[in-house]
N, C-alpha and C positions, 0 to 999 in steps of 0.2 A: 249472724253470730249466734251460736247455740251455747248458752251457759251450762254450768254443772246442774244436774238434776237434784242433787242433795248437797248444796254447798255447806250447810251448817254441820251436817254429820261428817263429811269427808275433810273439810278444811279447818274446822274449829273456829275459834274466835281470834282474829288477827288484831293485834294492837298496832299503833302507829309505826313503831320501830320495825315490826315484822313486815308491814305493808310497804315501808320504804325499801327494805331489802329486796322484797319480791319485785317491786317496780324496777329497781336498779339492775336486777338480774335478767329481766326479760326484755328490756329495751336498751337502746344505745344512749338515749337522752330523754329526760323527763322534766317537765316544767309545770309549776303551779302558778296559775293566773288568778288575780282577784276579779271582782265584778267589773272593774274599770279597764282590765287588760293589762295591768302592771305585773311584772314577773316578781313573784314572791320567793321562789326558791328554784334551784336547779340541781338535778341529779345526773351524773354521767356514768353510763354503764360501759362505754368504750374508752380504752386508755389513749387511742390516737386522736380523739377529738380535741380541739384547742380549748383547754380547760379555763385559761385566763380570759379568753374572749366570751365564753359562755357564762362565767361568773360575773363578767361586767354588765350582763343583762339585768341582774337583780335590782329591783327598784325602778326599772325604766319600762316604758310601754313596749310590750313585746313586738308591736307593729314596726317599732324603729329598728329592730334587729334583723329585719328581712328586707330583701330587695324590693323595689317598687312594684314589679309585676307580681309579686306574691302576696301583697297586702290585702287584696280582695278576698283571698282564700282564708285569712284568719277570721273574718266575719262569718264565713260559710261554716268553718269548724265550730265556732261558738254557737251559731244558730242551730246547727244539727244537734249538738250536745244538749243545749238548754231546752230543745223541743222534745227531748225524750227519744230521739231517733238514734239509731246506730249509724254514725256518720261514716262517710267514705274517708279513705286515706288521702291526704292532701300533700302535694309536693311543694315544699317551700325552700327558697334559696337564701342562705345567710351570707352576706358579704364578709370577706376576710381581709384584714389590713394588708396581706401579701398581694392582693389584687385578684385573687380567684374566689369564687363562691363555693361553698360546700353545701350540697343538697341534703335535705332530711325529709323523710316521709312521715307526716304526723297524723294522729287521730286523737280526738278530744272526748273526755267523759266528764260529768259533774260529780265532784266528791260528795259522797252521802252526807246529809245533814248540814251541808254548807252551800254557798253560792259560788264557790271557787271551781275553776276548771283545771283538770289534770290533762296535760298534753304529753302523750308518749310518742317517741319518734325512733326511726330506723335510719342509720347512716347510709346514704346512697352513693358515697364517693367511689367505692369500688365498682358499683354498677355503672356509674357515670364514666369511669375510666374504660370499662369494657365497651360501653356504647360508643365512646369516642374512638377507640381502636377499631371497632367494627365499622364506623362510619368512614375513617381514614382508609381502611382496607377496601371498602366498597368503592370509594372514590378512585383509589388506585386501579382497581379492576376495571372500572368504567373507562378510565383514561387509556389503559392498555387495550381494552377491547375497542375503543374508538380508533386508536392508532392501527390495530390489526385490521379493522374494517377498511381503513383508508388504504393500507397496503394491499389488501385483497382486491379492492376496486381497481387500483393502479395495475396490478398484476393481470387482472381479468381484461382490462382495456388493452394493455400491450399484447396479451395473448391473442386477442381477437383481431387486432388491426395489423398484426405482423404479416408481412408479405411472404415470408418463407414458411414452409410447413414445419410445425412444432408439434412434438408428441411428448406426453407424459407417460412413461413406461415403467411397469413394475420391474425392479431389478432382479427379482428371484425368478419369475416366470417369463420375462422379456415379452410381456403382452401389453398392448396399448390400453391405457386407462382413459386417456383424454387426448383429443386432437383439436387444433384450431381450425377455422374456416379455410385457411390457405391450404392446409393438409387435405381437407375434404374435397377441395377443388382439383388438386393435383393428383391425388391417389384415388382410384376408383374402388367402389365397393364400401361396405360397412366397416368402419375402422375400430369400433368399440370392441374390446376384448380380442382383438385380432393379433396374431403373432407379428412382432415388428419385422422379423426376418422375411416374411412373405412379401414385403414391399421391395426386396432386392433380388437381383439375378442369383440363381442357384450357385454359380461359381464364385460369387463374392460374399456369400453368407458367412463362410468361415472366417473371412477377414473381419466382418462386422462383429462376430462373436468374440474374436481374439481382442479387438479394440474395447469392447464392453467389459471383457474380463479384466483387462488392464485398468480401466477407470474404476471398476468395482474394487480392485485391490489397492491401488495407489490413492484413489480419491481425487486425482488430477484430471482435468478435462483433456480430451483427445479427439482426434478425427481421422477418418479414413475415406478415400475415394473409391466409389463402387458405381455399379450400374443399377438402374431400376429393374423391376421384375420383367418388363417388356424388352429390356435391353436397348431401348431407343435413346435413353438419356443418361449421362453421368451426373452423379450427385456426390457432394461431400456430406458425410454423416458425422456431425459434431455431437458429442455426448459429455454431459457433466452429471455428477452424482449429488443428490441432496436427500436428507432424511425428513420424513413426515411422521410424527408420532413414533411408533415402533418399526416402521418399515423403511426400506431404502428404495428410492426411485430415481430414474434417469430422466433428464431433460434432453430430448433429442431434437436437433435442428438439421433440416436438409437444405443444402445449397446447390442449386441446379447449375453445374459448370458450363454445359453446352449453351444454356440460355444466355448466361452472362457473356460468353465469348462471341456469341452471334452478334452482339452489339458492335458498331464501329469502334475501333480502337482510337482513343484520343491521341493527340500529338504528345502530350505529357507522358502518357503510358508508353508510347513508342520510345521516347528519349530515355525513360527509366529502364526499359527493357534493353536498349542499346548499351547503357552504362553497365548494367548487370552482366552483359555478355561480352563486353569490351576485353580485348587481349591485354590491355594495360591496367594496372591496378587503380582502382578509384576508391577514395575515402572521403567521407563528409564528417567534419568534427564541429564541436561547439567552439565558442570563443576561447575556452581554456585549454583546447587541444584534445579533449576527450572524444573518443570515436562514437559517432551517431549511426553510421552505416558504412558498409564496405561491400565490394563486389567479389566475385569468385576469384579473379586474377590476384587481388590483394591477398586473399586467403592462401593461394599457392605461394606467393612471395614470403609471406609471414609464417608459413607452414602451420596453419590453423585448420582445425577440422570443421568448425561451424562458425556462423556469423556471431552467435552469442559469446564466443570466446573472445571476440574483439570489442563488442559494445561496452562502453564505459571505461575502457582502458585509455591511457594517454598514448599519443602516437609516438612519443620518444621511446616507448618500450621497443620499437622496432627500427625507427628511423635515426640515423646519425650516430656519432660517436659520443657517448655520455651525455646526450641531450644538447650538445653544443650546436650541432648542425640545425636541429629543429628550432632552437631559440633564435638563431640568425634568420631562419626562413620565416618564422612567425613575426618577427620584428619587421621584416621587409613587407610582409602581407599587410600588417596593421598600418604601415606608413604609406605604402603605395598602392595597395589593393590587388596586385598581381605580381607573380614571379614566374619567370620562364627558365627552363633548363638549368635547375639547380642540381649540382652534383652531390651525391651523398651515398652512404651505405645503408643497406637494409639487412637486419639481423633476424633470421628465422628462429622459430622456437626451438628447432632441433640443432641450431648452431651454424647453419649455412649462412654466409655473408654474400650478398649480392650487391654489385655496383648498380646504382639506379640514377635516373634523372627525373627530377620533380618539377612539374609546373602546377601552380596553385593560383586561386582566386578567392577573394573575399566576397561572401554573398550576404546582402543585407537581410537581416532577420530580426526586426525590432531594435531595441537599444543595443543589443550585443550581437555582432555579426557571426555567421558561420563561415567555415573555411572548407573549400573543395580542393582535393589533391588528386593529380593524375601522375601515377608512378610508373616509369618505364624501365625495364630491365635492359641495361646496356652493357652487360658483361661480356658478350661476344664482340661488341664493338671495341672494347677496351683491350681485348686480347691482341688486337691488331695495332693499337696506337700506344699502349703503356710501355715504358721503358723497363725492361728487366734483363738480367744477365744473359748474354748470348743473343739479344735481339737488338735491332737498330734503333738508335735514338731519335727523338723528335728533330725535324729539320728546321723548325721555326719556333720563335718565341710564342706565337699564337697556340702552337701545340702544347707548349709547356704550361701556358696558363690554363689550358683545359684540364690539366692534372690537378689544379688546386682543389683541395677537398677530397682527392682520391688517394693521394700519397702524402706522407709526412713531410714536414718542412726540411728535415735533414736529408731525406731522399731527393727532394726537389732541388735543393742547393747542390748536391752532388751531381745530379743529372744535368743541371744547368752548366756547371763547371765542365763536365765532360763534353757537352755539346760545344761550348765555346772553344775548348782545347782542340777538338777535332776540326772545327771550322778554320782555326788558325793553321793547323798542320796542312789541311788541304790547300789553303791559300799559298802557303810557302812552297809546297810541292809544284803548284801551278806556276808561280813566278819563277821557279828554278828549272822549269821543264823536267820535273821529276828527279832532279839531282838531289839526292838525300844528303850528301855532304854539305852542299850550299844551303839546303833547307835547314839542317841542324844548325848551321852558323847563323842564319837569319832568326831562328827562334831562340838562340842562345842556349842550345842543348848539345849535349855530346852525342856522337853518332849512336852509342849504345842506348842512350835514353830515348832517342828518336825511334830506333828499331822496336824498342819495347812498346811504345805508344802505337806505332804502325800495326804491330801484331794485336794489340789490344782493340783497336778500332777496325780491324779487318781491312787496312788500306795497303797492305803489302800484297801487291797483285802479281808478283813473280817476274815482272819486267826487268831486264837488264839495266843496271845503271850505267850512265855515260862514263867514259874514262876520266879518271881523276876523282871519282866519287869516293 
């Protein structure tokens, strides 16, 4: 500390009142201690200090007003001041009844002509708050950095051990920035800063460029099937876009199709392929009837463009009349586990209604089973057996029962009545050797009514009636 060179000439003679004002103006808190360490008076220069708490120190030992870890510093303050030295600033903490300490930075001087000590202090609460915020921010940064380091380690490990070639490619220049060991083993030559398109056949590079342009525009992953530069292998090029700092990058994965197909095809794979190519519709649903998977034949029956249009929808959107048929089918499946040759209708998205025959089975799948349906188009078969105006009626009750579910009850009753009526007429004609007058009498009909019914059922064969008919 360097004092004024001419304090008497420049500052004049201060009295006690002026000295008190000066001390209150230049520090946040000032205390006068007697030789035993009792607080004689307190002056507050900062309005936001707890005035009641500070005034309660008067008449009490100053050492009682500080926290235990700060008490040793009070002796150091007093010893420096009484030894004539310019003491260092000491950081003391004062306990607050609210449960938090407020810190103050003190320096002590001996009042001239007395044995009393003057302690002047600076409020450090604002500094402590800044330090606390800085520490909290630093700890948060360290936690984020630790998480980032762990993520980077996992990414690097996956990148290194992946069996498929993987490239990190600059989206603007389409040049390889980084490649994993699998890529170095499969693709010859130095890969760093090499154009990605050089790895593919010249005829397929335009397809790769178009796929990358689509991913860059939409942000959605995509893939394309091409050949390698030597033309000996086919690969799927799968690309996804991500950002790093201010640049966009592609993550490219190559899948070697020929290498995968060279392996023996498993029985499960053959079965799945057979179901996919089957001429009858195949549907796999969850226990609530929502579609999980369908084959191409089902898409044709339902008049759908892609499998995605069917996934997640309930099967009664296409099967049965107003959901009744499907409810009956599902109830039988849950009870018996299998249903065979269930007759129903299938409604296409474009309005085409197809008569179908459904066989289904319940497949164990954890606590809730799945259901597999095979749907066969029997429209052409029904054209030969269904009863319509101008066509022959079913010749037996068994054929009638096959119509249940395909025609309404009203039509079924009418067709059953017609069938019985025709059978009775044929029996009467046979008993009377085709004598229509006698047949009408047996049936309790007039001749005219019998002739109408013969014409209706196509039984009038043009043969001459016996005399008396």
